[in-house]
C-alpha positions in Angstrom: 8.0 -8.1 -5.2 9.0 -10.1 -1.9 8.1 -7.7 0.9 5.2 -5.3 1.3 5.2 -2.8 4.1 1.8 -1.4 5.1 2.0 1.7 7.3 -0.9 2.3 9.3 -3.1 -0.2 10.9 -6.5 1.3 10.4 -9.2 -0.1 8.2 -7.4 1.0 5.1 -4.3 -0.8 6.2 -5.9 -4.0 6.9 -7.9 -3.9 3.9 -4.7 -3.4 1.9 -3.4 -6.6 3.6 -6.6 -8.6 2.7 -6.3 -7.3 -1.0 -2.7 -8.4 -1.2 -3.5 -12.1 -0.1 -6.8 -12.2 -2.2 -4.8 -11.3 -5.4 -2.3 -14.0 -4.7 0.7 -12.0 -3.2 2.6 -14.7 -1.3 5.5 -12.8 -0.1 6.1 -11.3 3.3 3.7 -8.4 4.6 4.6 -6.3 7.6 1.8 -4.2 9.0 3.0 -1.4 11.4 0.5 0.7 13.6 1.1 3.5 16.0 -1.5 2.4 18.5 -1.1 -0.8 20.6 -4.6 -2.0 19.7 -5.6 -4.5 17.1 -7.0 -2.7 14.0 -10.4 -1.3 14.6 -13.2 0.6 12.9 -13.3 4.5 13.6 -17.0 5.5 12.7 -18.4 3.7 15.6 -16.2 5.7 18.1 -18.5 8.6 17.9 -21.6 6.6 17.9 -21.9 3.2 19.5 -18.8 3.6 21.7 -19.4 7.0 23.0 -23.1 6.0 23.5 -22.1 3.0 25.6 -23.3 0.5 23.3 -20.2 -1.4 22.8 -16.4 -1.2 24.0 -14.8 -2.6 21.0 -14.9 -2.1 17.3 -12.0 -4.6 16.2 -12.1 -5.1 12.5 -13.1 -8.8 11.7 -9.9 -9.9 10.0 -7.5 -12.9 11.1 -4.2 -11.4 10.8 -2.8 -14.8 11.8 -4.5 -16.6 9.0 -3.3 -13.8 6.5 0.3 -14.5 7.7 1.0 -10.9 8.5 3.7 -9.7 10.8 1.9 -7.2 12.7 3.8 -4.5 14.7 1.6 -2.4 17.1 3.1 0.5 18.8 5.5 1.1 15.9 5.5 4.5 14.3 7.0 5.6 11.0 9.6 8.3 11.3 11.0 8.7 7.8 11.1 7.3 4.3 13.8 6.8 1.9 13.9 4.6 -1.3 13.2 1.0 -0.2 13.4 1.7 3.6 10.8 2.8 6.1 12.3 4.4 9.2 10.2 3.4 12.4 10.4 3.9 16.1 11.5 0.1 16.1 14.2 0.2 13.4 14.5 0.3 9.8 12.2 -1.8 7.5 13.3 -2.6 4.0 10.3 -2.9 1.3 9.8 -3.7 -2.3 6.4 -2.4 -2.3 4.7 0.2 0.3 1.2 1.2 1.1 0.9 4.3 3.0 -2.2 4.2 5.3 -1.5 6.8 8.1 -4.7 8.4 8.3 -5.1 11.9 9.8 -4.7 13.6 13.1 -7.3 16.0 14.8 -6.8 19.8 14.9 -6.3 21.1 18.3 -7.0 24.7 19.5 -4.8 27.2 21.2 -4.9 27.4 25.0 -3.6 25.6 28.0 -6.6 23.9 29.2 -7.5 20.3 28.7 -9.3 19.5 25.4 -10.5 16.2 24.2 -10.4 15.0 20.4 -12.2 12.1 19.2 -10.0 9.9 16.8 -9.0 6.7 18.6 -10.7 4.0 20.9 -8.9 5.6 23.9 -10.1 8.9 23.2 -13.7 7.5 22.8 -13.4 5.4 26.0 -11.9 8.3 28.0 -14.4 10.9 26.8 -17.3 8.5 27.5 -16.0 8.2 31.2 -16.6 12.0 31.6 -20.0 12.1 30.1 -22.4 11.9 33.2 -25.4 13.5 34.2 -24.9 17.2 35.1 -21.5 17.7 33.6 -21.0 21.0 31.5 -19.7 20.1 28.3 -18.5 22.5 25.5 -18.1 21.3 22.0 -16.3 23.3 19.5 -17.5 22.6 16.1 -21.0 21.8 14.8 -19.7 19.4 12.0 -20.3 15.7 11.8 -18.1 14.8 14.9 -19.3 17.8 16.9 -23.1 16.7 16.2 -22.5 13.1 17.2 -20.5 14.0 20.4 -23.4 16.5 21.3 -25.8 13.8 20.7 -24.0 11.3 23.1 -23.4 13.9 25.6 -27.1 15.0 25.8 -28.2 11.4 25.9 -25.9 10.9 29.0 -27.6 14.0 30.8 -24.8 16.6 30.1 -25.5 20.2 29.9 -24.0 21.0 26.4 -22.9 24.3 24.7 -21.8 24.0 21.0 -19.8 26.7 19.5 -19.4 27.0 15.7 -17.6 29.6 13.7 -19.9 29.2 10.8 -23.4 30.6 10.5 -24.9 27.1 10.2 -24.1 23.8 11.4 -22.3 21.3 8.9 -21.4 24.4 6.8 -18.3 22.9 5.3 -20.0 19.6 4.2 -23.6 21.0 3.2 -23.4 24.8 2.9 -26.6 26.7 3.7 -28.8 23.4 3.9 -27.1 22.9 7.2 -29.5 25.6 8.8 -32.2 22.9 8.6 -30.5 21.0 11.5 -30.5 23.9 13.8 -34.0 22.9 15.3 -32.4 19.5 16.2 -30.1 21.3 18.7 -33.0 23.3 20.0 -35.2 20.1 20.5 -32.4 18.3 22.2 -31.8 21.4 24.8 -28.3 22.3 23.4 -27.2 25.9 23.6 -25.8 26.4 20.0 -23.8 29.3 19.3 -23.3 30.0 15.5 -21.0 32.6 13.9 -18.8 32.3 17.0 -15.1 31.8 17.1 -13.0 30.4 20.0 -9.8 32.3 21.0 -8.6 29.5 23.4 -9.3 26.6 25.5 -8.6 27.4 29.3 -8.9 25.7 32.5 -12.6 25.7 33.3 -13.9 26.3 29.7 -13.4 28.5 26.6 -12.7 32.1 25.8 -14.6 33.2 22.8 -13.1 35.7 20.1 -15.1 38.5 21.7 -13.7 37.8 25.3 -16.8 36.0 26.5 -16.1 32.8 28.7 -18.1 29.6 28.4 -17.8 27.7 31.5 -17.2 23.9 30.9 -16.0 20.7 32.8 -15.2 19.2 29.6 -14.1 20.6 26.3 -14.2 18.6 23.1 -12.6 19.9 19.9 -14.2 18.9 16.7 -12.7 21.4 14.1 -11.3 19.0 11.6 -8.2 16.8 10.8 -4.9 17.1 8.9 -3.4 14.2 7.0 -0.7 12.3 9.2 2.2 12.7 6.6 4.8 14.7 8.4 7.0 11.6 8.5 7.2 11.9 4.7 9.0 15.3 4.6 12.1 15.1 2.6 11.2 11.6 1.2 10.6 12.7 -2.4 6.9 11.9 -2.2 4.7 14.7 -3.5 2.6 16.1 -0.7 -0.3 18.7 -1.0 -3.0 18.2 1.6 -2.0 14.7 1.9 0.0 12.2 -0.2 -0.7 13.2 -3.8 -1.5 10.2 -6.1 -2.6 9.4 -9.5 -5.9 7.9 -10.6 -4.3 4.4 -9.8 -3.4 5.7 -6.2 0.4 5.5 -7.2 2.5 8.2 -5.5 5.5 10.0 -7.2 7.9 7.1 -5.9 8.0 3.8 -7.7 6.5 1.0 -5.8 4.6 3.2 -3.2 0.8 3.7 -3.2 -1.4 5.6 -0.7 -4.9 5.0 0.8 -7.5 6.3 3.2 -7.5 9.7 4.9 -4.1 10.7 4.1 -4.3 10.3 0.3 -5.2 13.0 -2.1 -6.0 11.1 -5.3 -6.7 12.2 -8.9 -10.3 12.0 -9.8 -11.3 11.7 -13.5 -14.8 12.3 -12.5 -14.2 15.6 -10.8 -11.0 16.7 -12.8 -9.2 17.3 -9.5 -7.3 15.7 -6.5 -9.7 14.8 -3.7 -9.0 13.8 -0.2 -12.1 12.2 1.5 -12.1 11.4 5.2 -14.6 8.7 5.4 -14.9 5.1 6.0 -16.2 4.3 2.5 -13.0 5.4 1.2 -10.9 3.5 3.5 -12.9 0.3 2.8 -12.6 0.5 -1.1 -9.5 2.2 -2.2 -7.2 -0.4 -1.1 -8.3 -2.8 -3.7 -7.2 -0.4 -6.4 -4.2 0.5 -4.6 -3.0 -3.0 -4.4 -3.9 -3.9 -7.9 -1.7 -0.9 -9.0 1.1 -2.2 -6.7 1.0 -5.4 -8.4 1.2 -4.1 -11.9 -2.5 -3.9 -12.8 -4.4 -0.9 -14.4 -7.1 -0.3 -12.0 -8.7 3.2 -11.5 -10.0 4.6 -8.2 -12.9 7.2 -9.1 -15.8 6.8 -6.8 -18.7 9.0 -5.9 -17.7 10.1 -2.4 -20.3 8.8 0.3 -20.5 9.3 4.0 -23.1 9.3 6.7 -23.7 10.4 10.4 -26.1 9.5 13.0 -27.1 12.6 15.1 -30.1 13.6 17.2 -32.2 10.5 16.2 -31.5 11.0 12.4 -29.6 9.2 9.9 -27.9 11.8 7.6 -26.4 10.5 4.3 -24.7 12.2 1.6 -23.0 11.2 -1.7 -21.4 13.2 -4.4 -20.1 16.8 -4.5 -22.4 19.7 -4.9 -19.8 22.5 -5.6 -21.6 24.8 -8.2 -24.7 22.5 -8.4 -28.4 23.9 -8.1 -30.1 22.8 -5.0 -33.6 21.1 -5.3 -35.3 20.3 -2.0 -37.2 17.0 -1.5 -39.7 17.5 1.3 -40.1 20.4 3.8 -37.7 20.2 6.6 -39.9 22.5 8.5 -43.0 20.0 8.6 -41.6 16.6 7.6 -38.7 15.0 9.6 -37.8 12.9 6.5 -36.4 15.1 3.9 -33.5 15.7 1.5 -31.8 17.9 -1.1 -30.3 17.1 -4.5 -27.9 19.3 -6.4 -28.0 19.3 -10.3 -25.6 20.7 -12.8 -26.4 22.9 -15.8 -27.6 19.8 -17.8 -29.9 18.8 -15.0 -27.7 15.8 -14.1 -27.5 14.8 -10.4 -24.1 15.8 -8.9 -25.0 15.2 -5.1 -27.7 14.0 -2.9 -28.5 14.5 0.9 -31.0 12.2 2.5 -32.3 12.7 6.1 -34.1 9.4 7.2 -34.6 8.6 3.4 -32.1 5.9 2.7 -33.6 4.8 -0.5 -32.9 8.2 -1.8 -29.2 7.8 -1.0 -29.0 4.5 -2.7 -30.7 5.6 -5.8 -29.3 8.9 -6.0 -25.7 7.5 -5.9 -26.5 5.3 -8.8 -27.9 8.4 -10.7 -24.7 10.3 -10.1 -22.6 7.5 -11.2 -24.9 7.1 -14.5 -24.9 10.8 -15.4 -28.2 10.8 -16.9 -30.4 14.1 -17.1 -33.4 14.3 -14.7 -36.8 15.9 -14.7 -36.2 18.5 -12.2 -40.2 18.9 -11.4 -40.3 15.2 -10.7 -37.0 15.6 -8.5 -38.8 18.2 -6.3 -41.6 15.8 -5.5 -40.5 13.6 -2.4 -43.3 11.2 -3.3 -41.6 10.4 -6.7 -38.6 7.8 -6.2 -35.4 9.2 -7.4 -34.9 6.3 -9.8 -38.1 7.6 -11.7 -36.8 11.1 -12.1 -34.9 10.4 -15.4 -35.8 12.8 -18.1 
């Protein structure tokens, strides 16, 4: 293997380059990125950048020292065995890392709508968040909550429209209802169980015909993997690039990482696609090991976090089918959490609100798979690590 091409210059792409050099790959590496910026981190876009605390989130990686041919502003258009077709010509490869991430979903309508995926998105939106501006945020998920937090801090009037009955419904289910008071305390007009028909000039039209006036509309209703360029390539696609537990795709010499990869998890017995920073940070080590002929396995406990309304919200695991056990009373204690256990009382997921130790200890318990004492688990005064049965 003499030439590795990495398609996608986000965190997953850069970490793939670093992993190649760390493992002794001495051949040519070409890194292509659709944006014209140096590689940067995305989580701070909806936090520090939107809040005005920083203007840059460039990844601390010396591409020159890594001897990488970096081609910003180059987009992949197609793939055939041994060749990546780009907007700047064809790139032959011996090994390929697909790290093209995901693109935000946009709503119907001819009115202007902002999304938050790139540094340009964040800086452009930040410039519009000034006192008195009416902002409509569609979606009360992670991004919607963080955008709302920034807009209220900037002095904007904010209306949040969410189709589900509770915020964070897709990620947390019914427990998301405990975040409703945060919106009320922040002075946000939160409209749950409300669908949007279209984004129009001057605001939104809701499914029932009601209009919501807004100077700025922000859409935060999810993303789709950026894999359209792989159509007809022979690579398996199903909600992203399908890989095995080694992050190998259906084409020899091709691996996939980050938001675009749907990898096979031994732990959960299914393919997973996780759109969070922790995945982009850690998956490249396994993908590169596989590319170089090693037998590394990628099977993490999914983890993500969000900073919203003055709270640090962290979650690890998957709670599908689990029995929920609350830790603390969200109605009286600002620091609370929830755990989910399976039918053998093993921890399968943990949510912590301003309880970082619960997250750290809970993640280890999920990895260990030991049964817990559920009565002790329900006592927020008992450390999670002390709940083993």
